C-alpha positions in Angstrom: 113.5 -49.4 -57.7 113.6 -49.2 -53.8 112.8 -52.9 -53.8 115.5 -53.8 -56.2 118.0 -51.7 -54.5 117.4 -53.8 -51.2 117.7 -57.0 -53.2 121.0 -55.9 -54.4 122.1 -55.0 -51.0 122.7 -51.5 -52.1 122.1 -48.6 -49.6 121.4 -45.8 -52.0 118.0 -45.0 -50.5 119.4 -45.1 -46.8 122.4 -43.0 -47.4 121.1 -40.4 -50.0 118.9 -37.5 -49.3 115.5 -38.0 -50.9 112.8 -35.3 -51.8 109.7 -35.3 -53.9 107.6 -32.7 -55.8 104.0 -33.3 -55.4 101.7 -32.7 -58.5 98.7 -30.9 -56.9 97.2 -29.9 -60.3 96.2 -33.2 -61.7 92.8 -33.2 -63.4 91.0 -35.7 -65.6 89.2 -33.1 -67.7 90.3 -32.7 -71.4 92.9 -29.9 -71.8 91.6 -26.7 -73.1 94.8 -26.3 -75.2 95.0 -28.2 -78.4 98.6 -27.4 -79.2 100.0 -27.3 -75.7 98.1 -30.0 -73.9 97.8 -29.5 -70.1 100.4 -26.7 -70.2 98.5 -25.1 -67.2 99.2 -28.4 -65.3 102.8 -28.9 -66.5 104.1 -25.5 -66.1 103.9 -25.1 -62.3 105.5 -28.7 -61.8 108.3 -27.8 -64.1 108.8 -24.5 -62.2 108.9 -26.4 -58.9 111.4 -28.9 -60.1 113.7 -26.1 -61.6 113.7 -24.2 -58.2 114.3 -27.5 -56.4 117.4 -28.3 -58.7 118.8 -24.7 -58.1 118.5 -25.1 -54.4 120.3 -28.5 -54.6 123.2 -27.1 -56.7 123.4 -24.1 -54.4 124.2 -26.6 -51.7 126.8 -28.1 -54.0 124.9 -31.3 -54.2 124.6 -33.6 -57.2 120.9 -34.1 -58.2 119.4 -37.2 -59.7 115.9 -36.7 -60.8 113.5 -39.6 -61.3 110.3 -38.5 -62.9 107.2 -39.7 -64.8 106.2 -37.3 -67.7 109.2 -36.6 -69.8 108.3 -32.9 -70.1 109.6 -32.5 -66.4 113.2 -32.8 -67.7 112.9 -29.3 -68.8 112.8 -28.4 -65.2 116.2 -30.0 -64.7 117.8 -28.0 -67.5 116.2 -24.8 -66.4 117.1 -25.3 -62.8 120.9 -25.9 -63.6 120.7 -22.6 -65.5 119.2 -20.9 -62.5 122.1 -22.2 -60.3 124.8 -21.5 -62.9 123.6 -18.5 -64.9 127.0 -17.7 -66.4 127.7 -21.2 -67.4 126.9 -23.1 -70.6 125.1 -26.2 -69.9 125.6 -29.4 -72.0 122.9 -31.9 -72.5 123.5 -35.6 -73.4 119.9 -36.7 -74.3 119.4 -40.4 -74.2 116.0 -41.2 -75.6 114.2 -43.1 -78.4 112.6 -39.6 -79.2 114.1 -36.2 -80.0 111.5 -34.4 -77.9 112.3 -31.2 -80.0 108.8 -30.2 -81.0 107.1 -26.9 -79.9 103.5 -26.1 -79.9 103.9 -24.5 -83.3 105.1 -27.8 -84.9 103.7 -30.6 -82.8 101.1 -32.8 -84.5 99.7 -34.2 -81.2 100.2 -31.2 -78.9 101.7 -33.5 -76.1 104.2 -31.5 -74.1 106.3 -34.7 -73.2 107.6 -34.1 -76.8 108.8 -30.5 -76.2 111.2 -30.3 -73.3 114.4 -29.7 -75.3 112.5 -26.9 -77.3 111.4 -25.4 -73.9 115.0 -25.5 -72.5 116.5 -24.1 -75.8 113.6 -21.6 -76.2 113.0 -22.6 -79.7 109.6 -22.2 -81.6 110.9 -23.5 -84.9 108.5 -21.2 -86.8 110.5 -22.2 -90.1 108.4 -25.4 -89.8 105.3 -24.0 -88.4 101.9 -25.9 -88.8 99.8 -24.6 -85.9 98.3 -21.3 -84.8 98.3 -21.0 -81.1 95.8 -19.4 -78.8 96.8 -16.5 -76.7 96.8 -18.7 -73.6 98.9 -21.3 -75.3 101.5 -18.7 -76.2 101.4 -17.3 -72.7 102.2 -20.7 -71.2 104.8 -21.6 -73.8 106.8 -18.4 -73.1 106.7 -19.3 -69.4 108.1 -22.7 -70.1 110.8 -21.4 -72.4 112.0 -18.5 -70.2 111.7 -20.0 -66.7 115.3 -19.5 -65.7 116.0 -16.1 -67.3 115.0 -14.0 -70.4 117.5 -16.1 -72.5 117.5 -19.9 -73.4 118.8 -22.2 -70.7 120.4 -24.5 -73.3 122.1 -23.7 -76.6 121.0 -26.4 -79.2 124.7 -26.6 -80.3 125.3 -27.9 -76.8 123.2 -30.8 -77.1 124.1 -34.4 -78.0 121.6 -37.0 -78.9 122.1 -40.7 -78.0 119.9 -43.7 -79.2 117.3 -41.5 -81.1 115.4 -43.7 -83.4 112.1 -41.8 -83.8 111.9 -38.1 -84.9 109.8 -36.1 -87.3 111.0 -33.9 -90.1 110.4 -30.7 -88.1 112.7 -32.1 -85.4 115.3 -33.2 -87.8 115.3 -29.9 -89.4 116.6 -28.3 -86.1 119.1 -31.1 -85.7 120.5 -30.5 -89.0 120.2 -26.6 -88.7 122.1 -26.6 -85.5 124.6 -29.5 -86.4 123.6 -31.5 -83.2 125.5 -34.8 -83.1 123.2 -37.8 -83.1 124.4 -41.3 -82.1 122.3 -44.1 -83.2 122.0 -47.3 -81.3 123.8 -49.1 -84.2 126.7 -46.5 -84.0 126.9 -47.0 -80.1 126.9 -50.6 -80.5 129.7 -50.6 -83.2 131.9 -48.1 -81.2 131.1 -49.5 -77.9 129.8 -47.5 -74.9 133.2 -46.5 -73.5 134.4 -45.2 -76.8 131.1 -43.3 -77.4 131.2 -41.8 -74.0 134.8 -40.6 -74.4 134.0 -39.0 -77.8 130.9 -37.2 -76.4 133.0 -35.8 -73.4 135.4 -34.6 -76.0 132.6 -32.9 -77.9 131.3 -31.3 -74.7 134.7 -30.5 -72.9 134.0 -26.8 -73.2 130.9 -27.2 -71.2 132.1 -28.9 -68.2 131.6 -29.0 -65.3 127.8 -28.6 -66.0 126.7 -31.6 -68.1 123.2 -32.8 -67.8 122.4 -36.3 -68.8 118.7 -36.7 -69.6 
C-alpha cells in the first residue's frame, strides 16, 4: 500500500501520523481452546487496539485501522465505545462474511468469525452447539466486555453490506434483530451512492460515531 501510494503521487503516508501494534504473543503451537482458538493470543491484541483507538479519539483524531486477522476489528468497536461511553456506535459491516458467530455456535472455533458477536456481547445460546471450557468462557467474557460491563454495539445499530456467506446461526441473529443486509446484487442495482445515502438515513440517530469495518 505504501508503494502504491507513492506510484499515485499520494502523500498519505507522509502527512498522516502512523502507529502500529505489535503482536508479541504469536506462537505456532496448536491452540488449547477448541471453540475459541487462540483466544489467549487474540485477547491482548484486541485490548491494545481498543485502548489505542480510545487514545486517538480522545485527541479528536480520526482512526483508520489496517489489520490482518479480522477478529481485530472488535478492538476498533470497543475502542470507540471507550472513547464515547454515552454514545450509540453504528457499524457498517462490509464483508463477504457476517462474522457473527460466538464460541457457543461456531463450527470451526476460529475467532475471526466472531468480532461482531464480541462487540455486541452476544452468545446466541438459542443456537448453541458447543460446550465451552472454563478458560474459554473466561476469555470470551473479556472479549465481550472490554469497554464496559455493557455491550459496545447494539445489534440493531449494525448494517451489513456485501455479505454473501453466513450460517443459519448467524442468520437467526440477523432476523431476530432485524439487521439490514445489502447484497452485492442490491448494491449494484441501486448504485453505491444511493446505497450509502440509504444507509446514512438508517443510521442517522447514531451519528457522529459511525464505524465502517
